[in-house]
C-alpha positions as CSV (number, residue, x, y, z in Angstrom):
1,M,19.3,86.0,80.3
2,A,22.4,85.4,82.3
3,S,23.1,81.7,83.2
4,K,22.6,80.8,86.9
5,R,25.9,80.3,88.7
6,K,26.6,76.8,89.8
7,R,26.4,76.4,93.6
8,V,30.0,75.9,95.0
9,V,30.6,74.7,98.6
10,L,34.2,75.6,99.7
11,S,36.2,73.3,101.9
12,L,37.9,74.7,105.0
13,A,41.2,74.5,103.3
14,D,39.9,76.7,100.5
15,K,38.6,79.2,103.0
16,L,42.0,79.3,104.7
17,K,43.6,80.1,101.3
18,I,41.1,82.8,100.7
19,I,41.9,84.4,104.1
20,E,45.6,84.3,103.3
21,Q,45.0,85.9,99.9
22,L,42.8,88.6,101.5
23,D,45.6,89.4,104.0
24,K,47.9,89.9,101.0
25,G,45.6,92.5,99.5
26,V,43.8,90.4,96.8
27,T,40.4,91.9,96.2
28,G,37.2,90.1,97.0
29,K,36.0,90.4,93.4
30,K,39.2,88.7,92.1
31,L,38.8,85.8,94.6
32,S,35.1,85.4,93.8
33,E,36.1,84.8,90.2
34,I,38.8,82.4,91.1
35,Y,36.7,80.2,93.4
36,G,33.4,80.6,91.5
37,V,31.4,82.1,94.4
38,G,29.7,85.4,95.1
39,Q,31.5,88.4,96.6
40,A,29.1,88.1,99.6
41,T,30.6,84.7,100.3
42,I,34.1,86.1,100.3
43,S,33.0,88.8,102.6
44,D,31.4,86.3,105.0
45,I,34.7,84.3,105.1
46,K,36.6,87.5,105.9
47,N,34.2,88.3,108.7
48,S,34.5,84.8,110.2
49,K,38.3,84.7,110.0
50,S,39.0,84.3,113.8
51,T,36.3,81.7,114.2
52,L,37.5,79.7,111.3
53,L,41.2,79.8,112.3
54,N,40.3,78.8,115.9
55,F,38.3,75.8,114.7
56,V,40.8,74.6,112.2
57,S,43.8,75.0,114.6
58,V,42.5,72.0,116.7
59,L,42.3,69.5,113.8
60,E,44.8,66.6,114.4
61,N,46.3,67.0,110.9
62,G,45.8,69.2,107.9
63,D,44.1,66.5,105.8
64,G,41.1,67.0,108.0
65,S,40.6,70.5,106.7
66,S,41.0,69.6,103.0
67,S,37.8,67.7,102.8
68,R,35.6,69.3,105.5
69,K,33.2,72.0,104.3
70,T,31.5,73.0,107.6
71,M,32.5,73.8,111.2
72,K,29.8,71.6,112.6
73,T,30.7,70.3,116.1
74,A,29.7,67.3,118.1
75,T,26.4,67.2,120.2
76,N,28.4,66.6,123.4
77,K,31.0,69.3,122.8
78,N,32.6,69.0,126.3
79,L,33.1,65.3,125.9
80,E,34.4,65.7,122.4
81,D,37.0,68.3,123.6
82,A,38.0,66.1,126.5
83,V,38.6,63.0,124.3
84,F,40.5,65.0,121.8
85,K,42.8,66.6,124.4
86,W,43.6,63.1,125.8
87,F,44.2,61.8,122.3
88,L,46.7,64.6,121.4
89,Q,48.6,64.1,124.7
90,Q,48.9,60.4,124.0
91,R,50.1,61.0,120.4
92,S,52.7,63.5,121.6
93,M,54.1,61.0,124.1
94,G,54.3,58.3,121.4
95,N,51.6,56.0,122.9
96,P,49.8,53.9,120.3
97,I,46.1,54.4,120.3
98,S,43.7,51.9,118.7
99,G,40.0,52.4,118.1
100,P,38.9,50.3,121.1
101,I,41.3,52.1,123.4
102,L,39.9,55.5,122.3
103,C,36.3,54.3,122.7
104,E,37.0,53.0,126.2
105,K,38.6,56.3,127.2
106,A,35.6,58.1,125.8
107,K,33.3,56.1,128.1
108,I,35.4,56.9,131.2
109,L,35.4,60.6,130.4
110,A,31.7,60.6,129.6
111,E,31.0,59.1,133.0
112,K,33.1,61.8,134.7
113,L,31.3,64.5,132.7
114,G,27.8,63.1,133.5
115,Y,26.9,61.9,130.0
116,S,25.2,58.7,131.3
117,S,23.5,57.8,128.0
118,F,26.7,58.1,125.8
119,K,27.6,55.1,123.7
120,A,31.0,54.9,122.1
121,S,29.8,53.2,119.0
122,N,31.6,52.6,115.7
123,G,29.6,55.4,114.2
124,W,30.8,57.8,117.0
125,L,34.4,56.7,116.4
126,R,34.1,57.3,112.6
127,N,32.6,60.7,113.1
128,F,35.1,61.7,115.8
129,K,38.0,60.8,113.4
130,F,36.4,62.8,110.6
131,R,35.6,65.9,112.7
132,H,39.2,66.1,113.9
133,G,41.0,65.0,110.7
134,V,42.4,61.9,112.3
135,R,43.6,59.7,109.4
136,E,44.4,56.5,111.2
137,L,44.8,54.9,114.6
138,D,47.5,52.5,115.7
139,L,46.1,49.0,115.8
140,A,48.5,47.7,118.4
141,G,52.0,48.2,119.8
142,E,54.0,49.4,122.8
143,K,55.0,52.9,123.7
144,L,57.5,54.4,121.2
145,S,60.7,54.7,123.2
146,A,63.7,56.6,121.8
147,D,64.5,54.5,118.7
148,S,68.0,54.9,117.2
149,A,66.9,53.0,114.0
150,A,63.9,55.3,113.5
151,A,66.2,58.2,114.1
152,E,68.5,57.0,111.3
153,N,65.5,56.8,109.0
154,F,64.4,60.3,109.8
155,I,67.9,61.6,109.3
156,E,67.8,60.3,105.8
157,K,64.4,61.8,105.2
158,F,65.6,65.2,106.6
159,K,68.6,65.2,104.3
160,T,66.4,64.7,101.3
161,A,63.8,67.3,102.5
162,S,66.4,69.9,103.4
163,E,68.3,69.7,100.1
164,S,66.2,72.5,98.6
165,Y,66.8,74.8,101.6
166,D,69.7,77.1,102.5
167,P,71.0,75.8,105.8
168,E,70.9,79.4,107.1
169,F,67.1,79.2,106.8
170,V,66.5,75.9,108.5
171,Y,65.3,76.5,112.0
172,N,64.3,74.5,115.1
173,A,62.0,75.8,117.9
174,D,61.2,74.2,121.2
175,E,59.5,75.1,124.4
176,T,60.6,74.5,128.0
177,G,59.4,75.4,131.4
178,L,61.6,77.6,133.6
179,V,61.3,77.8,137.4
180,W,62.7,81.3,137.4
181,K,63.1,82.2,141.1
182,A,64.2,78.9,142.5
183,L,67.5,78.4,144.5
184,P,69.1,75.2,145.7
185,K,67.0,73.6,148.4
186,T,69.7,74.0,151.1
187,T,70.0,77.7,150.8
188,L,68.4,79.8,153.5
189,A,66.1,81.6,151.0
190,S,64.8,78.3,149.6
191,K,64.2,76.8,153.1
192,R,62.3,79.9,154.2
193,E,60.2,80.0,151.1
194,S,59.3,76.3,151.2
195,S,58.2,76.5,154.8
196,A,56.1,79.6,154.2
197,P,52.3,79.1,154.4
198,G,50.7,78.6,151.0
199,H,54.0,78.6,149.2
200,K,53.8,77.0,145.7
201,V,56.8,76.7,143.4
202,S,54.4,76.5,140.4
203,K,53.6,80.2,140.9
204,E,57.2,80.9,139.8
205,R,57.3,79.1,136.5
206,V,57.1,80.4,133.0
207,T,57.3,78.9,129.5
208,V,60.2,79.9,127.2
209,L,60.3,79.2,123.5
210,N,63.8,79.0,122.0
211,C,64.5,79.2,118.2
212,A,67.6,79.4,116.1
213,N,68.9,78.3,112.7
214,S,71.2,75.4,111.8
215,T,74.2,77.6,111.1
216,G,74.1,79.2,114.5
217,N,74.2,82.8,113.3
218,H,70.6,83.7,113.9
219,K,69.0,83.4,117.3
220,L,65.4,84.7,117.5
221,P,64.4,86.8,120.5
222,L,62.9,84.5,123.2
223,F,59.2,84.1,123.5
224,L,58.2,84.0,127.2
225,I,54.7,83.1,128.5
226,G,53.7,84.2,132.0
227,K,50.5,84.0,133.9
228,S,49.5,87.7,134.0
229,R,48.4,89.7,131.1
230,N,49.6,92.9,132.7
231,P,52.2,92.1,135.4
232,R,52.8,94.8,138.0
233,A,56.5,94.6,137.3
234,F,55.8,95.7,133.7
235,K,54.1,99.0,134.7
236,N,55.3,101.9,132.5
237,V,57.5,99.4,130.6
238,K,57.2,99.9,126.8
239,I,59.7,97.4,125.6
240,L,61.4,94.2,126.9
241,P,64.4,92.2,125.6
242,L,62.1,89.4,124.5
243,F,58.5,88.8,123.4
244,Y,56.0,88.4,126.3
245,K,52.5,86.8,126.2
246,S,50.2,85.5,128.9
247,Q,48.2,82.3,129.6
248,P,46.4,81.7,132.9
249,K,48.8,78.8,133.8
250,A,51.8,80.0,131.8
251,W,51.5,77.1,129.3
252,M,52.1,77.1,125.6
253,T,48.9,76.7,123.6
254,A,48.1,76.3,119.9
255,A,46.8,79.8,119.7
256,L,50.0,81.3,121.3
257,F,52.3,79.2,119.1
258,T,50.4,80.4,116.0
259,E,50.7,84.0,117.3
260,W,54.5,83.5,117.8
261,Y,54.8,82.0,114.3
262,D,53.1,84.9,112.6
263,E,54.2,87.8,114.7
264,V,57.7,86.8,115.7
265,F,59.1,84.0,113.7
266,I,58.2,85.1,110.1
267,P,59.0,88.8,110.7
268,E,62.4,88.0,112.4
269,V,63.4,85.6,109.7
270,K,62.5,88.1,106.9
271,K,64.6,90.7,108.8
272,H,67.5,88.3,108.9
273,Q,67.1,87.5,105.2
274,K,67.2,91.2,104.3
275,S,70.4,91.7,106.4
276,V,72.2,88.9,104.5
277,G,70.8,89.8,101.1
278,K,68.7,86.6,100.6
279,E,65.1,87.9,100.6
280,G,62.5,85.4,99.4
281,S,64.5,82.3,100.3
282,K,62.5,79.3,101.4
283,V,62.3,78.6,105.1
284,L,61.9,75.4,107.0
285,L,61.0,75.2,110.7
286,I,61.4,71.9,112.6
287,V,59.4,71.3,115.7
288,D,58.3,68.3,117.8
289,N,54.8,66.9,117.7
290,A,53.6,68.5,120.9
291,P,49.8,68.9,121.1
292,T,50.2,72.7,121.1
293,H,51.8,72.7,117.7
294,P,49.3,73.2,114.8
295,T,49.6,71.1,111.7
296,A,52.1,71.7,108.9
297,E,49.3,72.7,106.5
298,L,48.1,75.3,109.0
299,L,51.6,76.8,109.4
300,E,52.4,77.1,105.7
301,R,52.7,80.7,104.7
302,E,53.7,83.0,101.8
303,N,52.7,80.5,99.1
304,G,55.0,77.8,100.6
305,Q,58.0,80.1,101.3
306,F,57.5,79.2,105.1
307,K,57.0,75.5,105.8
308,T,57.1,73.3,108.9
309,T,58.0,69.7,109.5
310,F,57.6,67.6,112.6
311,L,59.9,65.2,114.4
312,P,58.3,61.8,115.2
313,P,57.7,61.3,118.9
314,N,60.2,58.4,119.2
315,V,63.2,60.4,117.8
316,T,62.6,63.9,119.4
317,S,64.9,63.3,122.4
318,L,67.6,61.9,120.1
319,L,67.6,64.5,117.3
320,Q,65.9,67.8,118.2
321,P,68.6,70.4,118.2
322,M,67.3,72.5,121.1
323,D,67.4,69.3,123.2
324,Q,71.0,68.7,122.4
325,S,72.4,70.9,125.3
326,V,71.1,74.2,123.9
327,I,68.2,74.7,126.4
328,E,70.3,73.1,129.1
329,T,73.1,75.6,128.5
330,M,70.7,78.6,128.5
331,K,69.3,77.4,131.9
332,R,72.8,77.1,133.4
333,H,73.6,80.6,132.2
334,Y,70.3,81.8,133.6
335,R,71.0,80.4,137.1
336,R,74.5,81.7,137.0
337,Q,73.2,85.2,136.2
338,L,70.6,84.9,139.0
339,L,73.4,84.2,141.5
340,R,75.4,87.1,140.1
341,K,72.5,89.4,140.7
342,L,72.4,88.4,144.3
343,L,76.1,88.9,144.6
344,I,76.3,92.2,142.7
345,E,73.6,93.8,144.9
346,G,76.0,93.7,147.8
347,A,74.5,91.0,150.0
348,E,76.4,91.1,153.2
349,D,74.3,89.0,155.5
350,E,71.6,86.3,155.2
351,E,68.6,88.7,155.8
352,L,69.8,91.0,153.1
353,V,70.1,88.0,150.7
354,L,66.5,87.1,151.6
355,A,65.3,90.7,151.0
356,N,67.1,90.9,147.6
357,H,65.8,87.5,146.5
358,S,62.2,88.4,147.4
359,K,62.5,91.6,145.2
360,I,63.3,89.6,142.1
361,N,60.3,89.9,139.8
362,L,59.1,88.9,136.4
363,K,60.8,91.8,134.7
364,D,64.1,90.7,136.2
365,C,63.4,87.2,134.9
366,C,62.9,88.6,131.4
367,Y,66.3,90.4,131.4
368,I,68.2,87.5,133.0
369,V,66.9,84.8,130.6
370,A,67.4,87.1,127.6
371,E,71.0,87.6,128.7
372,A,71.4,83.9,129.3
373,W,70.1,83.2,125.7
374,S,72.6,85.8,124.3
375,L,75.5,83.9,126.0
376,V,74.7,80.7,124.1
377,T,77.5,80.6,121.5
378,P,77.1,79.9,117.7
379,V,79.4,76.9,118.3
380,T,76.9,75.3,120.7
381,L,74.0,76.1,118.4
382,R,75.8,74.5,115.3
383,R,76.9,71.4,117.2
384,A,73.3,70.9,118.4
385,W,72.4,70.0,114.7
386,N,75.1,67.4,114.3
387,K,72.9,64.5,115.2
388,L,70.1,65.6,112.9
389,K,72.5,66.2,110.1
390,G,74.2,62.8,110.7
391,L,77.5,64.4,111.7
392,P,79.8,63.3,114.5
393,S,78.6,64.5,117.9
394,E,80.1,62.1,120.5
395,K,82.9,63.3,122.7
396,N,85.3,60.9,121.3
397,K,84.6,62.4,117.8
398,K,84.9,66.0,119.0
399,K,88.1,66.6,117.0
400,E,86.5,65.4,113.8
401,S,83.4,67.6,114.5
402,E,85.7,70.6,115.1
403,E,87.6,70.0,111.8
404,Y,84.2,69.9,110.0
405,E,83.2,73.2,111.5
406,K,86.5,74.8,110.7
407,Q,86.2,73.7,107.0
408,E,82.5,74.6,106.8
409,Y,82.4,77.9,108.6
410,G,86.1,79.0,108.6
411,E,86.2,79.1,112.4
412,D,88.0,77.2,115.1
413,D,86.1,78.4,118.2
414,D,86.2,76.7,121.5
415,D,82.9,76.1,123.1
416,E,82.7,78.7,125.8
417,D,79.3,77.5,127.1
418,A,80.7,74.7,129.4
419,L,79.7,75.6,132.9
420,S,80.6,72.9,135.4
421,L,78.4,72.3,138.5
422,E,81.5,72.8,140.7
423,E,82.0,76.3,139.2
424,I,78.4,77.2,140.0
425,R,78.7,75.7,143.5
426,K,81.7,77.9,144.2
427,M,79.7,81.0,143.3
428,I,76.8,79.9,145.5
429,V,78.8,79.3,148.7
430,K,80.1,83.0,148.5
431,I,76.5,84.1,149.2
432,P,75.6,84.4,152.9
433,G,73.1,81.6,153.8
434,C,74.3,79.4,151.0
435,T,77.4,77.8,152.6
436,E,75.9,74.4,153.0
437,V,75.1,73.8,149.3
438,S,76.7,70.7,147.9
439,A,77.4,69.7,144.3
440,E,74.5,67.3,144.5
441,D,72.2,70.2,145.6
442,V,73.4,72.2,142.6
443,G,72.7,69.3,140.3
444,E,69.1,69.0,141.6
445,W,68.7,72.7,141.2
446,M,69.9,72.7,137.6
447,A,67.5,69.8,136.8
448,C,64.5,71.2,138.7
449,D,62.6,72.0,135.5
450,T,64.2,69.6,133.0
451,S,61.1,67.5,132.6
452,D,58.8,70.5,132.1
453,P,57.9,70.5,128.4
454,G,56.3,73.9,128.4
455,F,52.8,72.5,127.8
456,Q,50.4,71.0,130.2
457,I,50.0,67.2,130.5
458,L,46.6,66.6,132.1
459,N,45.2,63.5,133.9
460,D,41.5,62.5,133.3
461,D,40.2,64.7,136.2
462,E,42.2,67.7,135.0
463,I,40.9,67.2,131.5
464,V,37.4,67.2,132.7
465,V,37.9,70.4,134.7
466,S,39.6,72.1,131.8
467,V,36.7,71.5,129.4
468,R,34.2,72.7,132.0
469,E,35.9,76.0,132.4
470,D,34.3,78.3,129.9
471,V,36.1,81.5,131.1
472,E,39.7,81.7,131.8
473,V,40.4,83.8,135.0
474,E,43.1,86.4,134.7
475,V,45.9,85.8,137.2
476,E,47.9,88.8,138.4
477,E,51.5,88.4,139.6
478,E,51.7,89.1,143.3
479,L,54.8,91.1,144.3
480,S,56.2,91.4,147.7
481,A,54.8,94.1,149.9
482,D,58.1,95.9,150.0
483,V,58.3,96.1,146.2
484,E,57.3,99.5,145.0
485,V,56.4,100.2,141.3
486,D,57.1,103.8,140.4
487,A,56.9,105.9,137.3
488,G,60.6,105.3,136.6
489,P,63.5,107.8,136.2
490,S,62.9,111.1,134.3
491,A,64.7,112.0,131.1
492,S,67.0,114.3,133.1
493,E,67.9,111.6,135.6
494,A,68.5,109.1,132.7
495,F,70.7,111.6,130.9
496,A,72.8,112.3,134.1
497,G,73.2,108.5,134.7
498,L,74.2,107.7,131.2
499,E,76.6,110.6,131.0
500,T,78.3,109.3,134.1
501,A,78.3,105.8,132.7
502,L,79.9,107.0,129.5
503,K,82.7,108.8,131.4
504,W,83.3,105.6,133.4
505,M,83.3,103.3,130.4
506,E,85.9,105.5,128.6
507,R,88.3,104.7,131.3
508,Q,87.8,100.9,131.2
509,P,90.1,98.9,129.0
510,E,87.5,96.1,128.7
511,C,85.0,98.4,126.8
512,D,85.1,98.5,123.0
513,H,84.0,101.2,120.6
514,L,80.6,99.6,119.9
515,Q,79.7,99.6,123.6
516,L,80.7,103.2,123.9
517,L,78.7,104.2,120.8
518,T,75.6,102.3,122.2
519,V,75.8,104.1,125.5
520,K,76.3,107.4,123.7
521,R,73.2,106.8,121.6
522,M,71.2,106.1,124.7
523,R,72.5,109.3,126.3
524,D,71.6,111.3,123.2
525,L,68.1,109.8,123.3
526,A,67.7,110.9,126.9
527,A,69.0,114.3,126.0
528,R,66.4,114.8,123.2
529,K,63.6,113.6,125.5
530,R,64.8,116.0,128.2
531,L,64.8,118.9,125.8
532,K,61.3,118.0,124.6
533,T,60.0,117.8,128.2
534,A,61.6,121.2,129.1
535,K,59.9,122.8,126.1
536,Q,56.5,121.4,127.1
537,L,57.0,122.6,130.7
538,T,58.0,126.1,129.4
539,L,54.8,126.2,127.3
540,T,52.7,125.1,130.2
541,E,54.2,127.8,132.4
542,M,53.5,130.5,129.8
543,F,49.8,129.6,129.7
544,K,49.7,129.6,133.5
545,K,51.1,133.2,133.5
546,Q,48.6,134.3,130.9
């Protein structure tokens, strides 16, 4: 008689490993032998993949999943979710949280949610910490302000941790909010909009995720989050110059970050590794501790080939590369490109400027911000890592920094990203209706979304509302009445336009051979599609005659 198999209860961490192995093609039979469970158990884990990943993604740290064996939730789920949202926000801002503080906040939120009989006992606190994988709470202390001593300690830790990584495969990613249609407040367009009934600037914000490596030679395509799943401006559009996803309020979430990590970051890095002949190299991603970033354990992929590490909250502003002028530079380029669009479209009077500005839609935003990101130079990207690497970064040490770059990368590039406020102001005053703009107005405009972290910081009332909302309402982008969305140009029209463009470019000394070849390839693509369409039309006409 066969011996009875010993009952094995898998932890959530084991279940995550099984899911990863299944995705790689390992058979259920093989996994059942490795983990000592039945094939039916492996099948159940596979079928509950989405539920399991969603549950584990909200644990405060990975240690919580290593010991937990069930996905049992609290009795008062809304209250549990509200307290945990508040907890993550406080942690991301560097605020110390003790057990008594957490219990007191739980009582306040319970009252707002209508749980009159709730008691924040020691038992509740213990279970709360276990359910969310919270290892410890700060006993006391003040808010963690930017700490240069802590930064020095983290620099040393980073040097040690990054020794086993090729600098080309050490990346940093960070989100930021972008108010994509705003103009300086003294422009006529801004005055008209702000005085319009029901006008809200928040309707015109998106979240942008920037990511690049420490050597400055690999910028990933931007990841942009808007409100609408299917914006009207995207009708009939098959491809964009960036990756687009939606969230009802255009905020980053843990689910969207994980989606970006798996569908954008890992494939793009693998593509870069192949292009430089370094497939299989280990990859390290550095991010801040925003509440929308899953734990390092949850982001580990490919048997440890892809790993993530987190900046402490009190050193993020001092060390995070994307915060060292990279995002700021991209936004300056974005706003300069926005002004150029208004100028290029031949604005001759104030009303025409208003009309052109009102026509700018989310698709325009995607192209402008992608162009702005492409204009951020490798020099700017490399220098942004100087603080984290412990290299000179102050202005009075610029020469020393440049000498290091020349020795390390064999280049002596000037930083072409410097855009002064005065240069931008001179562009603005050329636009009708913008002559009153001052340098101070430009400064305010440039900083209008500086404090937007890309994820939502909620007060107590907003937290309560968020946990009560069971269904997220789809928000559609509203375009101006005079904006028409058509089917786009035909293949014949595209061919004629590209043929004209190619002839024009051949006569321009600024154009190089790569640009000419690119336009030629696009023209040839239009020609093939034109021929295919013509054949289909001929075939249709033949059947009509028959």
